[in-house]
C-alpha positions as CSV (number, residue, x, y, z in Angstrom):
1,M,-0.2,-0.1,-0.4
2,A,1.0,4.0,-0.6
3,L,1.3,6.7,1.4
4,Y,-0.3,9.5,0.8
5,E,-0.8,13.1,2.5
6,N,-4.6,13.9,3.0
7,V,-5.7,18.1,3.5
8,F,-9.0,19.4,3.0
9,I,-11.0,22.7,3.6
10,A,-13.8,22.9,5.3
11,R,-16.7,25.4,5.0
12,Q,-15.8,28.6,7.7
13,D,-20.0,28.1,8.5
14,V,-20.1,24.6,9.8
15,P,-19.4,24.1,13.3
16,T,-16.2,22.2,14.7
17,T,-18.4,19.3,15.3
18,Q,-19.6,18.6,12.3
19,V,-16.0,18.7,10.4
20,E,-14.4,16.2,13.4
21,A,-17.1,14.2,12.1
22,L,-16.5,14.5,8.7
23,T,-13.0,13.2,9.6
24,N,-14.3,10.5,11.3
25,Q,-16.1,10.0,8.6
26,F,-13.7,9.7,5.6
27,S,-11.8,7.8,7.6
28,E,-13.7,4.9,7.9
29,L,-13.8,5.1,4.5
30,V,-10.5,4.7,4.5
31,T,-10.6,2.0,6.7
32,G,-13.2,0.2,5.3
33,L,-11.9,0.2,1.4
34,G,-8.5,-1.6,3.7
35,G,-6.1,1.1,4.4
36,T,-5.3,2.5,7.9
37,V,-5.4,6.7,8.6
38,S,-2.6,6.9,11.7
39,K,-3.2,10.8,12.0
40,K,-5.6,13.5,12.2
41,E,-4.6,16.8,12.8
42,Y,-7.3,19.3,12.8
43,W,-5.1,23.0,12.2
44,G,-8.3,25.1,12.8
45,L,-10.3,28.2,11.4
46,R,-7.7,30.0,9.0
47,S,-7.9,32.6,6.2
48,L,-7.6,31.5,2.9
49,T,-5.4,33.3,0.6
50,Y,-8.5,34.4,-1.4
51,R,-11.3,33.4,-2.1
52,I,-13.4,30.2,-2.5
53,K,-17.0,29.5,-3.5
54,K,-17.5,33.3,-1.8
55,N,-15.6,31.7,0.9
56,R,-12.9,33.7,3.0
57,K,-12.3,31.8,5.5
58,G,-11.3,27.2,6.2
59,H,-10.7,24.9,8.7
60,Y,-8.6,22.9,8.1
61,T,-7.6,18.9,8.4
62,L,-4.6,17.0,7.9
63,L,-4.9,13.5,7.5
64,N,-2.0,10.8,7.1
65,I,-2.8,7.4,5.3
66,D,-1.6,4.3,4.5
67,A,-4.5,2.7,1.5
68,P,-4.3,1.4,-1.9
69,A,-5.1,3.7,-4.8
70,A,-8.8,2.8,-4.9
71,A,-10.2,4.2,-1.3
72,V,-7.5,7.2,-1.9
73,K,-9.3,7.1,-5.5
74,E,-13.4,6.6,-3.6
75,L,-11.8,9.2,-0.7
76,E,-11.7,12.4,-3.8
77,R,-14.7,11.6,-5.0
78,T,-16.6,11.6,-2.0
79,M,-15.2,14.7,-0.7
80,S,-15.6,16.2,-4.4
81,I,-19.6,15.5,-3.8
82,N,-19.9,16.9,-0.2
83,E,-20.9,20.6,-0.2
84,D,-19.1,21.2,3.0
85,I,-15.8,20.4,1.3
86,I,-14.5,23.6,-0.6
87,R,-10.6,21.4,-1.1
88,F,-9.1,19.0,-1.1
89,L,-5.4,18.4,-2.0
90,T,-3.5,14.6,-1.4
91,I,-0.6,13.9,-2.0
92,R,1.4,10.9,-2.0
93,V,4.8,10.9,0.1
94,D,7.1,8.4,0.6
95,T,7.5,8.1,4.6
96,L,4.8,9.9,6.7
97,D,5.5,11.5,9.3
98,E,4.4,10.5,13.7
99,G,5.0,13.8,15.0
100,P,3.5,17.2,15.1
101,S,3.2,18.6,11.1
102,A,4.9,21.7,10.3
103,I,1.2,24.4,11.2
104,M,0.8,22.6,14.5
105,Q,4.5,23.3,15.4
106,R,4.6,26.6,14.7
107,S,0.8,27.9,16.4
108,G,2.4,25.3,19.3
109,E,5.6,28.2,19.1
110,K,3.0,30.7,18.7
111,S,1.3,30.0,22.3
112,D,4.6,29.9,23.8
113,R,5.8,33.6,23.5
114,D,5.5,35.7,26.8
115,R,2.2,38.2,25.7
116,G,2.9,40.5,28.7
117,D,4.5,44.1,28.4
118,R,5.6,45.1,26.0
119,W,7.3,48.2,26.6
120,G,8.5,46.7,29.8
121,D,11.2,44.5,27.1
122,R,12.3,48.1,26.1
123,P,15.4,49.8,26.6
124,P,15.0,53.2,28.0
125,R,14.3,55.8,25.5
126,R,17.2,57.9,24.9
127,E,16.9,61.3,25.4
128,R,17.5,63.9,23.7
129,P,19.2,67.5,23.9
130,R,15.6,70.4,24.2
131,F,17.2,73.5,22.7
132,G,15.6,76.9,24.0
133,E,15.3,80.1,21.8
134,D,18.4,81.5,21.8
135,G,19.3,77.9,20.8
136,T,21.6,76.7,23.2
137,A,20.8,73.2,24.9
138,I,19.3,73.5,28.7
139,G,20.4,71.9,31.5
140,E,23.4,72.3,30.1
141,E,26.4,74.9,31.2
142,E,28.0,76.8,28.8
């Protein structure tokens, strides 16, 4: 069997629970046709680069699949029929990554950042000299 990565985008007005139900439905379809789904990652509601079918955002989900080509073809056919799926992409890969994907690693880094006092981390502002009416700096002795 071959290894595949499948990413699909669901419409923005679909609730997250329904996206999870779609993910389970697609993974059951693959397992029913003799394959396995080793990883399911929900990437969240993300902005699209451009409008797709009048949608500006979409729910992104990644599936790592080990299945025969017929199962993947049926999965893609089912996704193309489903009205809640805006786009999908399936790519054949040599190996499947067991750890979190690059998207999940990046979102984890964002949550680790300190969002505290942003101005407190800054070095103090350099005092600029102030000048009087005669052009000499105030506070300087002549």
